[in-house]
C-alpha atoms as a printed R data frame, in Angstrom:
    type eleno elety resid chain resno      x      y       z
1   ATOM     1    CA   MET     A     1  0.000  0.000   0.000
2   ATOM     2    CA   ALA     A     2  1.414  3.365  -0.948
3   ATOM     3    CA   GLY     A     3  2.387  5.586   1.927
4   ATOM     4    CA   ALA     A     4  0.686  8.898   2.612
5   ATOM     5    CA   GLU     A     5  3.714 10.804   1.321
6   ATOM     6    CA   ALA     A     6  3.610  8.983  -2.015
7   ATOM     7    CA   MET     A     7 -0.066  9.815  -2.393
8   ATOM     8    CA   VAL     A     8  0.471 13.569  -2.109
9   ATOM     9    CA   LYS     A     9 -0.090 15.234  -5.469
10  ATOM    10    CA   SER     A    10  2.790 17.469  -6.453
11  ATOM    11    CA   GLY     A    11  2.193 21.191  -6.641
12  ATOM    12    CA   ILE     A    12  2.249 23.195  -9.851
13  ATOM    13    CA   LEU     A    13  5.136 25.499 -10.722
14  ATOM    14    CA   TYR     A    14  4.034 28.791 -12.257
15  ATOM    15    CA   GLY     A    15  6.361 31.184 -14.059
16  ATOM    16    CA   LEU     A    16  4.631 34.536 -13.872
17  ATOM    17    CA   GLY     A    17  5.533 37.578 -15.918
18  ATOM    18    CA   VAL     A    18  4.648 40.552 -13.717
19  ATOM    19    CA   GLY     A    19  5.364 43.205 -16.346
20  ATOM    20    CA   PRO     A    20  7.816 46.112 -16.465
21  ATOM    21    CA   GLY     A    21  6.901 47.931 -13.264
22  ATOM    22    CA   ASP     A    22  3.361 49.286 -13.122
23  ATOM    23    CA   PRO     A    23  1.302 46.724 -11.123
24  ATOM    24    CA   GLU     A    24 -1.733 47.525 -13.282
25  ATOM    25    CA   LEU     A    25  0.106 46.090 -16.300
26  ATOM    26    CA   MET     A    26  0.141 42.635 -14.722
27  ATOM    27    CA   THR     A    27 -2.237 40.236 -16.453
28  ATOM    28    CA   VAL     A    28 -5.442 39.126 -14.775
29  ATOM    29    CA   LYS     A    29 -4.173 35.532 -14.896
30  ATOM    30    CA   ALA     A    30 -0.936 36.404 -13.103
31  ATOM    31    CA   TRP     A    31 -2.884 38.346 -10.478
32  ATOM    32    CA   ARG     A    32 -5.236 35.411  -9.904
33  ATOM    33    CA   ILE     A    33 -2.406 32.937  -9.426
34  ATOM    34    CA   ILE     A    34 -0.468 35.241  -7.091
35  ATOM    35    CA   SER     A    35 -3.609 35.796  -5.053
36  ATOM    36    CA   THR     A    36 -4.204 32.084  -4.520
37  ATOM    37    CA   ALA     A    37 -0.772 30.392  -4.561
38  ATOM    38    CA   PRO     A    38  0.519 29.318  -1.131
39  ATOM    39    CA   VAL     A    39  4.165 29.998  -2.077
40  ATOM    40    CA   VAL     A    40  5.757 32.813  -4.065
41  ATOM    41    CA   ALA     A    41  9.398 32.773  -5.196
42  ATOM    42    CA   TYR     A    42 11.530 35.561  -6.603
43  ATOM    43    CA   LEU     A    43 15.125 36.639  -7.138
44  ATOM    44    CA   THR     A    44 16.982 39.183  -5.072
45  ATOM    45    CA   ALA     A    45 20.232 40.736  -6.262
46  ATOM    46    CA   ASN     A    46 23.042 40.589  -3.708
47  ATOM    47    CA   GLY     A    47 20.491 40.546  -0.908
48  ATOM    48    CA   THR     A    48 18.678 43.695  -2.040
49  ATOM    49    CA   GLU     A    49 14.934 44.023  -2.511
50  ATOM    50    CA   SER     A    50 13.269 42.211  -5.396
51  ATOM    51    CA   ALA     A    51 11.913 44.343  -8.253
52  ATOM    52    CA   ALA     A    52  9.485 41.551  -9.182
53  ATOM    53    CA   ARG     A    53  8.141 41.324  -5.637
54  ATOM    54    CA   ASP     A    54  7.762 45.098  -5.484
55  ATOM    55    CA   ILE     A    55  5.570 44.979  -8.599
56  ATOM    56    CA   ALA     A    56  3.425 42.143  -7.229
57  ATOM    57    CA   LYS     A    57  3.314 43.474  -3.656
58  ATOM    58    CA   PRO     A    58 -0.264 44.865  -3.853
59  ATOM    59    CA   PHE     A    59 -1.564 41.385  -4.690
60  ATOM    60    CA   LEU     A    60  0.396 39.234  -2.221
61  ATOM    61    CA   PRO     A    61 -1.786 37.596   0.452
62  ATOM    62    CA   ALA     A    62 -0.702 38.259   4.028
63  ATOM    63    CA   ASP     A    63 -0.177 34.553   4.760
64  ATOM    64    CA   ILE     A    64  1.778 33.649   1.621
65  ATOM    65    CA   ILE     A    65  5.118 31.854   2.044
66  ATOM    66    CA   GLU     A    66  7.909 33.880   0.454
67  ATOM    67    CA   LEU     A    67 10.936 32.096  -0.982
68  ATOM    68    CA   THR     A    68 13.877 34.298  -1.947
69  ATOM    69    CA   ILE     A    69 16.615 33.230  -4.346
70  ATOM    70    CA   ASP     A    70 19.601 35.486  -3.767
71  ATOM    71    CA   MET     A    71 21.522 36.065  -6.973
72  ATOM    72    CA   PRO     A    72 25.156 37.263  -6.800
73  ATOM    73    CA   MET     A    73 25.566 39.877  -9.516
74  ATOM    74    CA   ARG     A    74 28.933 38.858 -10.928
75  ATOM    75    CA   THR     A    75 30.313 38.285 -14.407
76  ATOM    76    CA   GLU     A    76 31.293 34.690 -13.590
77  ATOM    77    CA   ARG     A    77 28.560 32.158 -14.373
78  ATOM    78    CA   GLU     A    78 29.273 29.664 -11.588
79  ATOM    79    CA   PRO     A    79 27.822 31.661  -8.648
80  ATOM    80    CA   ALA     A    80 24.612 32.281 -10.569
81  ATOM    81    CA   GLN     A    81 24.266 28.617 -11.506
82  ATOM    82    CA   GLU     A    82 24.761 27.649  -7.864
83  ATOM    83    CA   ALA     A    83 22.053 30.122  -6.841
84  ATOM    84    CA   TYR     A    84 19.624 28.656  -9.375
85  ATOM    85    CA   ASP     A    85 20.465 25.140  -8.176
86  ATOM    86    CA   LYS     A    86 19.778 26.150  -4.587
87  ATOM    87    CA   GLY     A    87 16.564 27.942  -5.535
88  ATOM    88    CA   ALA     A    88 15.329 24.986  -7.582
89  ATOM    89    CA   ALA     A    89 15.991 22.669  -4.634
90  ATOM    90    CA   ALA     A    90 13.989 24.889  -2.283
91  ATOM    91    CA   ILE     A    91 11.104 25.100  -4.758
92  ATOM    92    CA   THR     A    92 11.210 21.315  -5.193
93  ATOM    93    CA   GLU     A    93 10.534 20.778  -1.484
94  ATOM    94    CA   HIS     A    94  7.342 22.830  -1.672
95  ATOM    95    CA   LEU     A    95  6.194 21.147  -4.886
96  ATOM    96    CA   LYS     A    96  6.782 17.685  -3.436
97  ATOM    97    CA   ALA     A    97  4.686 18.683  -0.426
98  ATOM    98    CA   GLY     A    98  1.799 19.523  -2.758
99  ATOM    99    CA   ARG     A    99  2.133 23.303  -2.581
100 ATOM   100    CA   ASP     A   100  1.909 25.359  -5.786
101 ATOM   101    CA   VAL     A   101  4.780 27.790  -6.281
102 ATOM   102    CA   ALA     A   102  4.450 31.041  -8.246
103 ATOM   103    CA   MET     A   103  7.811 32.399  -9.337
104 ATOM   104    CA   LEU     A   104  7.734 36.084 -10.175
105 ATOM   105    CA   CYS     A   105  9.708 37.454 -13.104
106 ATOM   106    CA   GLU     A   106  9.999 41.056 -14.304
107 ATOM   107    CA   GLY     A   107  8.648 41.515 -17.807
108 ATOM   108    CA   ASP     A   108  8.089 38.144 -19.479
109 ATOM   109    CA   PRO     A   109  9.461 34.825 -18.106
110 ATOM   110    CA   PHE     A   110 10.763 33.610 -21.469
111 ATOM   111    CA   PHE     A   111 12.070 36.928 -22.774
112 ATOM   112    CA   TYR     A   112 15.516 37.122 -21.168
113 ATOM   113    CA   GLY     A   113 13.703 36.145 -17.972
114 ATOM   114    CA   SER     A   114 15.341 34.520 -14.963
115 ATOM   115    CA   PHE     A   115 12.550 31.959 -14.718
116 ATOM   116    CA   MET     A   116 13.891 30.059 -17.727
117 ATOM   117    CA   TYR     A   117 16.763 28.767 -15.600
118 ATOM   118    CA   ILE     A   118 14.401 27.384 -12.981
119 ATOM   119    CA   PHE     A   119 12.239 25.999 -15.794
120 ATOM   120    CA   ALA     A   120 15.224 24.121 -17.218
121 ATOM   121    CA   ARG     A   121 15.826 22.474 -13.849
122 ATOM   122    CA   LEU     A   122 12.272 21.539 -12.876
123 ATOM   123    CA   ALA     A   123  9.866 21.448 -15.849
124 ATOM   124    CA   ASP     A   124 10.634 17.818 -16.680
125 ATOM   125    CA   ARG     A   125  9.690 16.732 -13.149
126 ATOM   126    CA   PHE     A   126  6.719 18.925 -12.232
127 ATOM   127    CA   GLU     A   127  3.733 20.386 -14.023
128 ATOM   128    CA   THR     A   128  4.794 23.851 -15.097
129 ATOM   129    CA   ILE     A   129  2.671 26.695 -16.443
130 ATOM   130    CA   VAL     A   130  4.200 29.860 -17.909
131 ATOM   131    CA   VAL     A   131  2.158 33.068 -17.891
132 ATOM   132    CA   PRO     A   132  3.510 35.729 -20.287
133 ATOM   133    CA   GLY     A   133  3.881 39.337 -19.273
134 ATOM   134    CA   VAL     A   134  4.342 42.796 -20.790
135 ATOM   135    CA   SER     A   135  7.998 43.265 -21.743
136 ATOM   136    CA   SER     A   136 10.099 46.342 -21.050
137 ATOM   137    CA   ILE     A   137 10.476 46.886 -24.797
138 ATOM   138    CA   THR     A   138  6.761 47.159 -25.519
139 ATOM   139    CA   ALA     A   139  6.296 49.247 -22.385
140 ATOM   140    CA   ALA     A   140  9.025 51.640 -23.509
141 ATOM   141    CA   ALA     A   141  7.453 52.055 -26.942
142 ATOM   142    CA   ALA     A   142  4.100 52.774 -25.329
143 ATOM   143    CA   ARG     A   143  5.582 55.388 -23.028
144 ATOM   144    CA   LEU     A   144  7.337 57.072 -25.973
145 ATOM   145    CA   GLY     A   145  4.253 56.933 -28.165
146 ATOM   146    CA   ARG     A   146  6.333 55.524 -31.006
147 ATOM   147    CA   PRO     A   147  5.809 52.164 -32.783
148 ATOM   148    CA   LEU     A   148  8.686 49.706 -32.550
149 ATOM   149    CA   SER     A   149  8.393 48.788 -36.234
150 ATOM   150    CA   ALA     A   150  5.878 48.793 -39.084
151 ATOM   151    CA   ARG     A   151  4.971 46.821 -42.205
152 ATOM   152    CA   ASN     A   152  8.030 44.794 -43.280
153 ATOM   153    CA   ASP     A   153 10.475 46.459 -40.909
154 ATOM   154    CA   VAL     A   154 12.655 44.115 -38.862
155 ATOM   155    CA   LEU     A   155 13.131 44.904 -35.186
156 ATOM   156    CA   LYS     A   156 16.369 43.749 -33.574
157 ATOM   157    CA   VAL     A   157 16.590 43.110 -29.849
158 ATOM   158    CA   LEU     A   158 20.207 43.513 -28.776
159 ATOM   159    CA   PRO     A   159 21.696 42.893 -25.325
160 ATOM   160    CA   ALA     A   160 24.144 45.650 -24.419
161 ATOM   161    CA   THR     A   161 26.379 42.887 -23.054
162 ATOM   162    CA   LEU     A   162 27.408 41.925 -26.608
163 ATOM   163    CA   GLU     A   163 31.013 42.462 -27.627
164 ATOM   164    CA   PRO     A   164 31.487 45.911 -29.236
165 ATOM   165    CA   GLU     A   165 32.198 44.495 -32.692
166 ATOM   166    CA   ARG     A   166 29.068 42.336 -32.673
167 ATOM   167    CA   LEU     A   167 26.868 45.143 -31.375
168 ATOM   168    CA   ARG     A   168 28.199 47.532 -34.024
169 ATOM   169    CA   GLU     A   169 27.615 44.964 -36.774
170 ATOM   170    CA   GLU     A   170 24.040 44.298 -35.678
171 ATOM   171    CA   LEU     A   171 23.186 47.993 -35.495
172 ATOM   172    CA   GLN     A   172 24.652 48.636 -38.944
173 ATOM   173    CA   THR     A   173 22.101 46.296 -40.496
174 ATOM   174    CA   ALA     A   174 19.103 47.198 -38.309
175 ATOM   175    CA   GLN     A   175 15.941 48.989 -39.393
176 ATOM   176    CA   SER     A   176 15.010 49.579 -35.773
177 ATOM   177    CA   ALA     A   177 16.571 48.256 -32.600
178 ATOM   178    CA   ALA     A   178 15.888 47.831 -28.900
179 ATOM   179    CA   ILE     A   179 18.973 47.624 -26.703
180 ATOM   180    CA   ILE     A   180 18.428 46.032 -23.298
181 ATOM   181    CA   LYS     A   181 20.558 45.221 -20.229
182 ATOM   182    CA   VAL     A   182 22.184 48.621 -20.615
183 ATOM   183    CA   GLY     A   183 23.412 49.327 -17.074
184 ATOM   184    CA   ARG     A   184 27.211 49.549 -16.886
185 ATOM   185    CA   HIS     A   185 27.490 49.028 -20.652
186 ATOM   186    CA   PHE     A   186 25.982 52.415 -21.500
187 ATOM   187    CA   GLY     A   187 29.309 54.065 -22.340
188 ATOM   188    CA   LYS     A   188 30.107 51.371 -24.882
189 ATOM   189    CA   VAL     A   189 26.623 51.605 -26.423
190 ATOM   190    CA   ARG     A   190 26.740 55.388 -26.673
191 ATOM   191    CA   ASN     A   191 30.149 55.304 -28.359
192 ATOM   192    CA   ILE     A   192 28.943 52.818 -30.969
193 ATOM   193    CA   LEU     A   193 25.754 54.785 -31.655
194 ATOM   194    CA   SER     A   194 27.820 57.925 -32.080
195 ATOM   195    CA   ALA     A   195 30.285 56.236 -34.431
196 ATOM   196    CA   LEU     A   196 27.414 54.959 -36.588
197 ATOM   197    CA   ASP     A   197 25.737 58.402 -36.604
198 ATOM   198    CA   LEU     A   198 22.692 56.932 -34.842
199 ATOM   199    CA   ILE     A   199 22.898 58.764 -31.550
200 ATOM   200    CA   SER     A   200 20.370 61.417 -32.571
201 ATOM   201    CA   SER     A   201 17.833 58.643 -33.277
202 ATOM   202    CA   ALA     A   202 18.271 56.941 -29.893
203 ATOM   203    CA   VAL     A   203 16.364 57.451 -26.664
204 ATOM   204    CA   ALA     A   204 16.840 55.825 -23.271
205 ATOM   205    CA   ILE     A   205 13.947 54.845 -21.010
206 ATOM   206    CA   GLU     A   206 14.935 54.031 -17.445
207 ATOM   207    CA   ASN     A   207 12.546 51.979 -15.295
208 ATOM   208    CA   ALA     A   208  9.667 52.218 -17.771
209 ATOM   209    CA   THR     A   209  6.191 52.597 -16.191
210 ATOM   210    CA   ARG     A   210  7.596 52.846 -12.648
211 ATOM   211    CA   PRO     A   211  7.327 55.954 -10.466
212 ATOM   212    CA   ILE     A   212 11.054 56.594 -11.007
213 ATOM   213    CA   GLU     A   213 10.772 56.374 -14.804
214 ATOM   214    CA   ARG     A   214 13.079 58.679 -16.728
215 ATOM   215    CA   ILE     A   215 13.168 59.337 -20.488
216 ATOM   216    CA   ARG     A   216 16.134 61.083 -22.114
217 ATOM   217    CA   LYS     A   217 17.821 61.469 -25.478
218 ATOM   218    CA   VAL     A   218 20.954 59.350 -25.482
219 ATOM   219    CA   ALA     A   219 22.944 62.288 -26.870
220 ATOM   220    CA   THR     A   220 22.239 64.321 -23.716
221 ATOM   221    CA   ILE     A   221 23.274 61.707 -21.143
222 ATOM   222    CA   GLU     A   222 26.616 62.047 -19.376
223 ATOM   223    CA   GLY     A   223 28.484 59.268 -17.619
224 ATOM   224    CA   ASP     A   224 28.977 55.639 -18.617
225 ATOM   225    CA   THR     A   225 26.400 53.908 -16.436
226 ATOM   226    CA   LEU     A   226 22.606 53.811 -16.336
227 ATOM   227    CA   PRO     A   227 20.199 51.717 -14.232
228 ATOM   228    CA   TYR     A   228 20.063 48.043 -15.189
229 ATOM   229    CA   PHE     A   229 16.388 48.395 -16.143
230 ATOM   230    CA   THR     A   230 17.104 50.742 -19.028
231 ATOM   231    CA   THR     A   231 15.988 50.217 -22.617
232 ATOM   232    CA   ILE     A   232 17.392 52.179 -25.542
233 ATOM   233    CA   LEU     A   233 15.224 52.390 -28.634
234 ATOM   234    CA   VAL     A   234 16.953 53.274 -31.894
235 ATOM   235    CA   TYR     A   235 15.002 54.296 -34.973
236 ATOM   236    CA   VAL     A   236 17.518 53.806 -37.758
237 ATOM   237    CA   GLY     A   237 16.846 56.225 -40.578
238 ATOM   238    CA   GLY     A   238 14.022 57.773 -38.602
239 ATOM   239    CA   GLU     A   239 13.461 61.290 -37.360
240 ATOM   240    CA   GLU     A   240 15.686 62.718 -34.683
241 ATOM   241    CA   TRP     A   241 14.534 62.984 -31.074
């Protein structure tokens, strides 16, 4: 006869996109799951507060179990992989006990989202449901009131972490581009945009849709660093800002 532990149905793992910052941009489905899940998981960076949790905060039940996955922000991959391993193990314990776990992810879980690394570790063992969210790129376009692309235009999404030569090459052949993960790479990005005579067609949106949102022409920004949650939209061949 199977023991009581073996008869417990595993919980469901949810990957929830909570959007770019404004809680009202979270989907109804994500809100419903957050409001009913017994466990919520999210990343913290070097022990700081979680941006994803801050977005979802208005919808978190008072009795929800919170599971933090502290992520060391370093260039080496090993510490991050260890953090994901540890987080996946902690989530596994809740799922085995029959508790659903909702992991929060800024923007969309599968668009450069941290949830994909937890998904890779657990989706083959537990039922997993991914709920898409509004990305920072679409939020930035909405805040600017400018379409990302039209008709047969091709939009390129480029991480600022690319090597300078690769980033330059991609921008040379772009019709429009969205540069993400800007942060400490801003100086490099600005130099490349200037060299390609694209700087007048580029605008930076920091923390789109959040109370601390800031929109500026790239050509007017001093210094080599911007907040991590910065998107630069470049309209190649388009009108100047």
